[in-house]
C-alpha positions, 0 to 999 in steps of 0.5 A: 021378766014378769010378775010370775018370774019375780014371785018364783025368784022371791020364793027361791030366795026365801027357801034359800034363806030358810035352808041357810038358817037351818044350816046355821042352827045345826052347826050351832047345835053341834058346837053347843053339844061339843062344849057341853061334852067338854064341860062334862069331861072337866067335871069328871077331871076335877076329882082327879085334880083333887087327887093329884093335889092331895098326892102333891101335898103328900110329897111336900110333907115327905120333903118337910119331914125328911131333910136328907134328899136321897132318903126323901127321894126314896120315900117319895118314890114309895109314896107315889108307887107302892107297887113300883109302877108309875103308869097309872099316875102318869095316865091320870096326869095326861088325862087332866092335861088333855082336857085342861083348857076350853078347846072343845073343837077336838070334840066336834067331830063326834057330833058332826059326823052323823049330820055330815052328808046332810050338811054337805048336800045342803051346802051344794044344793043351796048355791049360797048367795053372799047377798043373802041376809038372814033375819035372826 
């Protein structure tokens, strides 16, 4: 085991370190893009939330103005669905509920799939060494 072998080993270790750093940066970028997409979705949902809050306020006003429960229920039904169809309102509620939290993980796949094969090839090629330390 001479000097040349140590140099080759050192060069291989540096290359692995660079590959590991590239891998980590790519995964970080994928997570960042998914988080940004969630923020954009939530910004669009704010308008829907404001509409739903206005709808709830309208229902409360009906309840305040109409003491008879049966009549209030009928007025609320007419208020919520003048055409008799509640599907659109239910869809809006479902959309807002689906993106209400900070869980961006369901959005990762969209950003990951174009890099998937490269990342798997990189992980198989690199033969990760747990002793490897990456300088940030």
